[in-house]
C-alpha positions, 0 to 999 in steps of 0.5 A: 781837808787836810786841816792842821790846827795849832793852840800855841801857849805863847803869842808870836809875831806875824812872820813867825806864823807865816814862817811855820804855817808854810813850812807845814803846808810844805811838810804836809804835801811831801809826806802825805804825797798830794798837792801843796795848795791842798793842806789848810793851817789854822793858828790860835794863841791861847796866850800864857797860862792858858794851854797845859799838860800834866808832866812829871814836874807838874804843869807845862805849857804845851803846843797842840797839833790836831791833825785833820786827814782823809783816810788812806794814809799808812801809820809810817806816813803818819807817823813822818807827818807828826815827827816832821811837825815836832821838829818844825814846831820846835824850831820855829817856836822855840819850844821843847820838842817834848811840849808839842803834843800831835794828834791825828783824826783820819776822816771818810771822804764822806765826811767832808765837801768840796765844790758841793761834792763828797771828797773820796778817801786818799788812794796812792793813785792820786799821789800819782795823778798829784805829781810833785808836791811843790807844783800846783 
């Protein structure tokens, strides 16, 4: 945790997916005030005609982003992260912004293990201890 899972309605070159993952990791670390090494990104290419949303004009392909994170961040932080995810996906994948859908699930620290131990909910004190997001 954190985990950003993307379901894509197309297939993309490896270089595109790697750029997408790196940019999303940097965005997450910056906005959510954590170390750069913490975010994990998974990309599932479902391919054409496998991922849809029923819009005003009928079925349209979408990019679905599920963000699993620890509790403790403000709604403003999640909103900033979500908007950044939409921007990055639109730019890197070349998809319309309106077709990038983002959903958040905030977990308590006792719903995830690291090194065999429960984690804690995120707190602002952790951000101070983390230092700049670009450091490891």
